[in-house]
C-alpha positions in Angstrom: 219.3 -19.6 151.4 218.4 -16.3 149.7 220.6 -17.2 146.8 218.8 -20.5 146.2 215.4 -18.8 146.5 216.4 -16.3 143.9 217.6 -19.0 141.5 214.3 -20.9 141.8 212.1 -17.8 141.0 211.2 -17.9 137.3 212.3 -14.8 135.4 209.5 -12.5 134.2 209.6 -9.9 131.4 208.8 -6.3 132.3 205.3 -6.5 130.8 204.6 -9.7 132.8 205.9 -8.1 136.0 203.7 -5.1 135.3 200.6 -7.2 134.6 201.2 -9.2 137.8 201.7 -6.2 140.0 199.1 -3.8 138.5 195.8 -3.2 140.2 192.8 -1.3 139.0 193.1 2.4 139.5 190.0 4.1 141.1 188.8 7.6 141.5 187.1 7.0 144.9 186.8 3.3 145.5 185.3 0.3 143.6 181.8 0.7 145.0 181.5 4.5 144.7 183.1 4.5 141.2 180.6 1.9 140.1 177.7 3.9 141.5 178.7 7.5 140.4 180.8 6.9 137.4 180.9 3.4 135.7 177.3 2.1 136.0 175.8 5.5 136.5 174.6 5.8 132.8 172.5 2.7 133.0 171.2 3.5 136.5 170.1 7.0 135.6 168.4 5.8 132.3 166.6 3.2 134.4 165.5 5.9 136.8 164.2 7.9 133.9 162.2 5.0 132.6 160.8 4.5 136.1 159.7 8.1 136.2 157.9 7.7 132.9 156.0 4.7 134.2 155.3 6.3 137.5 154.3 9.8 136.5 153.5 9.6 132.8 155.3 11.2 129.8 154.4 14.8 130.4 155.2 15.1 134.1 158.3 12.8 133.9 159.7 14.9 131.0 159.3 18.1 133.0 160.8 16.5 136.1 163.9 15.1 134.3 164.6 18.3 132.3 164.3 20.5 135.4 166.6 18.2 137.4 169.1 18.3 134.5 169.0 22.1 134.3 169.5 22.5 138.1 172.3 19.9 138.2 174.0 21.4 135.2 174.6 24.7 136.9 175.2 22.9 140.2 178.2 21.1 138.9 179.8 24.4 137.9 180.4 25.3 141.5 183.0 22.6 142.3 185.1 23.9 139.4 185.2 27.3 141.0 185.8 25.8 144.5 188.7 23.8 143.1 190.2 26.9 141.4 189.9 28.9 144.6 191.2 26.1 146.9 194.3 25.1 144.8 196.9 27.9 145.5 199.3 26.5 142.9 196.7 26.2 140.2 195.3 29.7 140.8 198.8 31.2 140.8 199.8 29.5 137.5 196.6 30.5 135.6 195.8 33.7 137.6 194.9 35.9 134.7 192.8 33.2 133.0 190.7 32.8 136.1 190.5 36.5 137.0 189.9 37.9 133.5 188.2 34.9 131.9 184.6 35.9 133.1 184.9 39.6 132.3 184.2 39.4 128.5 181.2 37.1 128.6 179.7 38.7 131.7 180.1 42.3 130.4 178.8 41.2 127.0 175.8 39.5 128.6 175.0 42.6 130.7 175.2 44.7 127.5 172.9 42.4 125.6 170.4 42.2 128.4 170.4 45.9 128.8 169.6 46.3 125.1 166.8 43.7 125.5 165.3 45.4 128.5 165.5 48.9 127.0 163.6 47.8 123.9 161.1 45.8 125.9 161.9 42.5 124.3 161.3 39.3 126.3 164.3 38.4 128.4 164.2 35.0 126.8 165.6 36.5 123.7 169.0 36.4 125.5 169.0 32.6 125.1 170.4 32.9 121.6 173.8 33.1 123.2 173.2 29.6 124.6 173.9 28.3 121.1 177.6 28.6 122.0 176.9 26.3 125.0 175.0 23.8 122.8 178.0 23.6 120.5 180.5 23.3 123.4 178.6 20.9 125.6 179.0 17.6 123.6 182.8 18.3 123.3 182.9 18.9 127.1 181.1 15.7 127.9 183.2 13.6 125.4 186.4 15.0 126.9 185.3 14.2 130.5 184.4 10.6 129.5 187.8 10.2 127.8 189.5 11.5 130.9 187.9 8.8 133.0 189.0 6.1 130.5 192.6 7.4 130.9 192.4 7.4 134.7 191.1 3.9 134.8 193.7 2.8 132.2 196.5 4.4 134.2 198.3 1.2 135.1 198.5 -0.1 131.5 202.1 -0.4 130.3 201.2 -0.2 126.6 202.8 2.8 124.9 200.8 5.9 126.1 200.3 7.3 122.6 198.8 4.0 121.4 196.7 3.5 124.6 195.3 7.1 124.6 194.7 7.1 120.9 192.7 3.8 121.1 190.5 5.2 123.9 190.0 8.5 122.1 189.1 7.2 118.7 186.7 4.5 120.1 185.0 7.1 122.2 184.9 9.8 119.5 183.5 7.6 116.7 180.7 6.2 118.9 179.9 9.6 120.3 179.6 11.3 116.9 177.6 8.4 115.5 175.1 8.5 118.3 174.7 12.3 118.1 174.0 12.1 114.4 171.8 9.0 114.7 169.7 10.8 117.3 168.0 12.6 114.5 167.4 15.6 116.8 170.6 17.2 118.0 171.7 18.6 114.7 168.3 19.7 113.5 167.5 21.4 116.8 170.8 23.2 116.6 170.1 24.3 113.0 166.6 25.4 114.1 167.9 27.6 116.9 170.6 29.1 114.7 167.9 30.1 112.2 165.2 31.3 114.5 167.4 32.9 117.2 170.4 34.2 115.3 169.1 34.4 111.7 171.7 32.0 110.5 170.0 30.0 107.7 172.3 27.0 107.5 169.3 24.7 107.9 168.0 25.6 104.5 171.2 24.2 102.9 171.3 20.9 104.8 169.5 17.8 103.6 168.2 14.9 105.5 170.0 12.6 103.1 173.3 14.3 103.9 172.7 13.8 107.6 171.8 10.1 107.0 174.9 9.5 104.9 177.1 11.1 107.7 175.4 8.9 110.3 175.9 5.8 108.2 179.6 6.7 107.7 180.1 7.2 111.4 178.3 3.9 112.2 180.7 2.1 110.0 183.6 4.0 111.5 182.4 3.2 115.0 181.9 -0.5 114.3 185.3 -0.7 112.6 187.0 1.1 115.5 185.3 -1.3 117.9 186.9 -4.3 116.0 190.3 -2.6 116.0 189.9 -1.8 119.8 189.0 -5.5 120.5 192.2 -6.5 118.6 194.1 -3.9 120.7 192.8 -5.4 124.0 193.7 -8.9 122.8 197.2 -7.7 121.9 197.5 -6.1 125.4 196.6 -9.4 127.0 199.1 -11.3 124.9 201.8 -8.8 125.8 201.0 -9.1 129.4 199.8 -5.5 129.7 197.2 -4.6 132.3 193.7 -4.3 130.8 191.3 -2.2 132.8 187.9 -4.0 133.2 186.5 -0.8 134.7 187.4 1.2 131.6 185.9 -1.4 129.3 182.6 -1.5 131.3 182.5 2.3 131.4 182.8 2.4 127.6 180.0 -0.2 127.2 177.8 1.5 129.7 178.2 5.0 128.4 177.6 4.4 124.8 175.0 1.7 125.4 173.0 4.1 127.5 173.6 6.9 125.1 172.3 4.9 122.2 169.3 3.8 124.2 168.5 7.3 125.4 169.4 9.4 122.4 168.3 7.4 119.3 164.8 6.5 118.2 164.5 2.8 119.0 161.8 0.3 119.9 163.2 -0.5 123.3 162.9 2.9 124.8 159.5 3.6 123.2 158.2 0.3 124.6 159.5 1.0 128.1 158.8 4.7 128.1 156.2 5.9 125.5 156.7 9.6 124.8 160.5 9.5 125.4 162.3 12.1 123.3 165.8 13.0 122.6 165.6 16.0 124.9 164.7 13.6 127.8 167.6 11.3 126.8 170.0 14.2 126.6 168.9 15.4 130.1 169.2 11.9 131.6 172.8 11.4 130.3 173.6 15.0 131.3 172.7 14.0 134.9 175.3 11.2 134.7 177.9 13.8 133.6 177.1 15.7 136.8 177.4 12.8 139.1 180.8 11.8 137.6 182.1 15.4 137.9 181.0 15.8 141.5 182.7 12.6 142.3 186.1 13.4 140.8 186.2 17.0 142.1 185.4 15.8 145.6 188.2 13.2 145.3 190.6 15.9 144.1 189.8 18.5 146.7 189.9 15.9 149.5 193.4 14.9 148.4 194.4 18.6 147.9 193.4 19.5 151.4 196.1 17.2 152.8 198.8 19.5 151.3 199.5 22.6 153.4 201.6 24.0 150.5 199.0 23.7 147.8 195.6 24.0 149.5 194.1 27.3 150.7 193.8 27.5 154.5 190.5 28.1 156.2 187.1 26.8 155.1 188.4 25.0 152.0 191.1 23.0 153.8 189.1 22.2 157.0 186.0 21.2 155.0 187.7 18.8 152.6 190.3 17.5 155.1 187.6 16.1 157.3 185.6 14.5 154.6 183.1 11.8 155.5 179.6 11.0 154.3 178.0 14.0 156.1 180.3 16.6 154.6 180.1 14.9 151.2 176.3 15.2 151.3 176.7 18.8 152.4 179.0 19.4 149.5 176.4 18.0 147.0 173.6 20.0 148.8 175.6 23.3 148.5 176.2 22.6 144.8 172.5 21.9 144.2 171.6 25.1 146.1 173.8 27.1 143.7 172.1 25.4 140.7 168.6 26.1 142.1 169.3 29.8 142.7 170.8 30.5 139.3 168.1 28.5 137.3 165.0 29.7 139.2 162.6 31.7 137.1 161.2 35.1 138.4 158.8 37.6 137.2 161.2 40.4 138.0 163.0 41.4 134.7 166.0 42.8 136.5 166.5 39.7 138.6 166.0 37.4 135.7 168.5 39.4 133.6 171.1 39.0 136.4 170.5 35.3 136.7 170.7 34.8 132.9 174.0 36.6 132.7 175.4 34.7 135.7 174.1 31.4 134.4 175.6 31.9 130.9 178.9 33.1 132.3 179.0 30.2 134.8 178.5 27.6 132.1 180.9 29.1 129.7 183.6 29.4 132.3 183.1 25.9 133.5 183.7 24.6 129.9 186.6 26.9 129.4 188.4 26.3 132.7 187.9 22.5 132.5 189.6 22.5 129.2 193.0 23.2 130.8 192.8 22.4 134.5 192.1 18.7 134.2 194.9 17.5 132.0 196.0 14.1 133.6 199.4 14.6 132.1 200.1 17.4 134.6 201.9 16.2 137.6 199.8 18.3 140.0 196.6 16.5 138.8 198.2 13.1 139.1 199.4 14.0 142.6 196.0 15.2 143.8 194.3 12.1 142.3 197.0 9.8 143.7 197.6 8.4 140.2 201.4 8.1 140.5 201.1 6.5 143.9 199.3 3.6 142.3 201.1 3.7 139.0 203.3 0.5 138.9 204.5 1.0 135.3 208.3 0.5 135.2 210.0 3.7 134.4 212.6 3.5 131.7 214.0 6.9 132.4 213.7 9.6 135.0 212.1 12.8 133.7 212.9 16.3 135.1 210.9 17.1 138.2 208.7 19.7 136.3 208.5 17.9 132.9 204.8 17.2 133.3 204.0 20.2 135.4 201.5 22.9 134.2 204.2 25.4 135.1 206.3 24.1 132.3 203.6 23.3 129.8 203.1 26.9 128.5 204.3 30.4 129.2 202.2 32.5 131.6 200.3 35.2 129.7 200.2 38.8 130.8 196.9 40.5 131.7 196.8 42.3 128.4 197.4 39.2 126.3 194.8 37.3 128.3 192.2 40.0 127.7 193.0 39.9 123.9 192.7 36.1 124.0 189.3 36.3 125.7 188.1 38.8 123.1 189.1 36.3 120.4 187.7 33.2 122.2 184.4 34.7 123.4 183.9 38.2 122.1 184.1 37.3 118.4 181.6 34.4 118.4 179.2 36.3 120.7 179.4 39.3 118.5 178.6 37.2 115.4 175.6 35.6 117.0 174.4 38.9 118.3 174.5 40.5 114.9 172.3 37.8 113.6 170.0 37.9 116.7 169.5 41.7 116.4 168.4 41.4 112.8 165.9 38.7 113.9 164.6 40.9 116.7 164.2 43.9 114.5 162.5 42.0 111.7 158.7 42.1 111.7 157.5 39.6 114.2 154.3 38.3 112.6 152.6 35.3 113.9 150.3 34.1 111.1 147.8 32.5 113.5 147.4 35.7 115.4 146.9 37.7 112.2 144.4 35.1 110.9 142.3 35.4 114.1 142.7 39.2 114.0 141.4 39.3 110.4 138.5 37.2 111.3 137.6 39.3 114.3 137.9 42.6 112.3 135.8 41.2 109.5 133.0 40.3 112.0 133.1 43.8 113.3 132.6 45.2 109.8 136.1 46.7 109.7 136.9 45.3 106.3 139.9 47.5 105.5 141.7 46.5 108.6 140.6 42.9 108.2 142.1 42.8 104.7 145.4 44.3 106.0 145.6 41.6 108.7 144.8 38.9 106.2 147.6 40.1 103.9 150.0 40.2 106.8 149.0 36.6 107.8 149.5 35.4 104.2 152.9 37.0 104.0 153.9 35.4 107.2 152.8 32.0 106.0 154.8 32.3 102.8 157.9 33.3 104.8 157.5 30.5 107.3 156.6 27.6 104.9 160.1 26.9 103.4 161.7 26.6 106.8 158.8 24.5 108.2 159.2 22.1 105.3 162.9 21.9 105.8 162.7 21.3 109.5 160.1 18.5 109.0 162.4 16.9 106.5 165.4 17.1 108.9 163.4 16.1 112.0 160.1 14.4 111.1 158.4 14.4 114.5 154.7 14.5 115.2 154.9 18.1 116.3 156.7 19.3 113.2 154.4 17.4 110.9 151.3 18.7 112.6 152.6 22.2 112.4 153.4 21.9 108.8 150.0 20.3 108.0 148.2 23.3 109.5 150.6 25.7 107.7 150.1 24.0 104.3 146.3 24.0 104.7 146.0 27.6 105.9 148.5 28.9 103.3 146.6 27.2 100.5 143.3 28.5 101.8 144.6 32.0 101.7 146.4 31.7 98.4 143.5 30.0 96.5 140.4 31.3 98.3 140.9 34.3 100.6 143.4 36.4 98.6 141.4 36.2 95.3 138.3 37.2 97.2 140.1 40.2 98.7 141.0 41.2 95.1 137.3 41.0 94.1 137.7 37.6 92.3 136.0 34.3 92.7 138.2 31.1 92.9 138.2 29.3 89.6 138.3 25.6 89.0 142.1 25.6 88.8 142.4 27.3 92.2 139.9 24.9 93.8 141.8 21.9 92.4 145.1 23.2 93.7 143.6 23.8 97.1 142.2 20.2 97.2 145.7 18.9 96.4 147.2 21.0 99.3 144.5 19.6 101.6 145.5 16.1 100.6 149.1 16.9 101.6 147.9 18.3 104.9 145.8 15.1 105.5 148.8 12.9 104.8 151.0 14.9 107.2 148.5 14.9 110.0 147.8 11.2 109.7 151.5 10.5 109.8 151.9 12.7 112.8 149.2 10.8 114.7 150.7 7.4 113.7 154.0 8.4 115.2 152.3 8.6 118.6 154.4 11.5 119.8 153.4 14.9 121.2 151.5 17.1 118.7 152.0 20.3 120.6 153.7 23.1 118.7 153.9 26.9 118.5 150.4 28.3 118.5 148.8 25.0 119.5 150.7 24.2 122.7 147.9 22.0 124.2 146.9 20.1 121.0 145.8 16.5 121.8 145.4 13.5 119.6 141.6 14.0 119.8 142.0 17.5 118.5 144.1 16.2 115.6 141.6 13.5 114.7 138.8 16.1 114.6 140.8 18.3 112.3 141.8 15.3 110.2 138.2 14.3 109.6 137.2 17.9 108.7 139.9 18.0 106.1 139.0 14.6 104.7 135.4 15.7 104.2 136.7 18.7 102.1 138.4 16.4 99.5 135.7 13.7 99.2 
């Protein structure tokens, strides 16, 4: 009977058997994965839009950005909990974990000590966050890519081909959207110049950024076509195609495009939406995804008496359940709230800034090597191999994919040297530029203008002239950078700032400075000033037409009504 049954069963190829037996791989379960990972980008963007409609642009922007800041630091804690709780992991990368924080923490303390001794604002320390701004997109992209590989685990296509397809599709769309945002790169260049005295912005053109964005758009669309062909090939070969992965890709980059780039949809739904808001919204998604996968990992780890640390870690995660899961999230948020809270006490703020910077840097650094899915220990804890039905053509050595065999364990001395290279060198370079910026004359041209006017009214003409010359020098120094930033990122705020700067610099150059030298403005100077006023009028009108926030340094509460009044005043001067 069994022989007859075997004869009547149609023979299937290996790929066909694999496609028949494979099931979708999940991190938690279908519902929780959809909520916290797959559909999360669209859900959080929708919540952001709701906040704009409910509270208005100003309040919603503040709420979203503060939430993002707290959750960013909050999701660092699970990294450290996992490191502490996984005995095998800690033993393998002991010196990385023990010595990794020493260089950035010691460096941060040194910088903040210097800042406090010299009486500088503690916010000057934020120049070091440029390192985090550079690392953050890569960190997010790698996490997204990791989820695609987890969901694609049961695909029998050659791993190098499957992973390459997921990577290049994700990378091309990610880079394109970051460039197309029109804000990420200009803001980074702005911070490099103002905080670390690195003048790269002056050498970059808007046309170059636009060409790069166009190239990446073509690359992304082309890669999408190639990827569609790859999926069709997988279906024809009988390989498992992960619907969850495809939906995750569409949701992630669809939400990113909507939230990051200037587009009619987001402006119609949430007037006043900016790149910073979009970046914060998608950042919140990154946190929910991370909290989900670490909870899954630690829950599974707690079942192993050999690998998990006994005590609170094992008992907490072994029990699990909704209540403990909620408590886990609450503890993480509490950590984020403590580290990101602002205080008037300089010493306390210095400590929190140092801890926050080190926490973020270590999160990025540790995640770079503890989450490799190719490591057997990660697959075990995420139960990937248990659900992996791909036929094995050969049996690999037991430790072939273990992190114990992936690299030699470094000594404490070598690890310190490596940390100095990884962290010390870039921090030192940024600090060298920052110190030159701190020690340069900090002249606010608006303050000097008001000071000159006040001194003149008091009859202190010599002091008034000195303040006026200081204001004029500051304007001339600021003008090239302001023009460049308006070219790279033509927002309402930047155009309004440049309009005021052009007007005031022209007024001083053609009217005030000649009078200080005992001369009267001639016809040529008057004509030149009128031309500058026309440029200022054009910029301010354009800033108003964009409908974005006009607030900028020196005029933080500027409204559209204020801008209209200034605009009418300038127009009367050129009639």
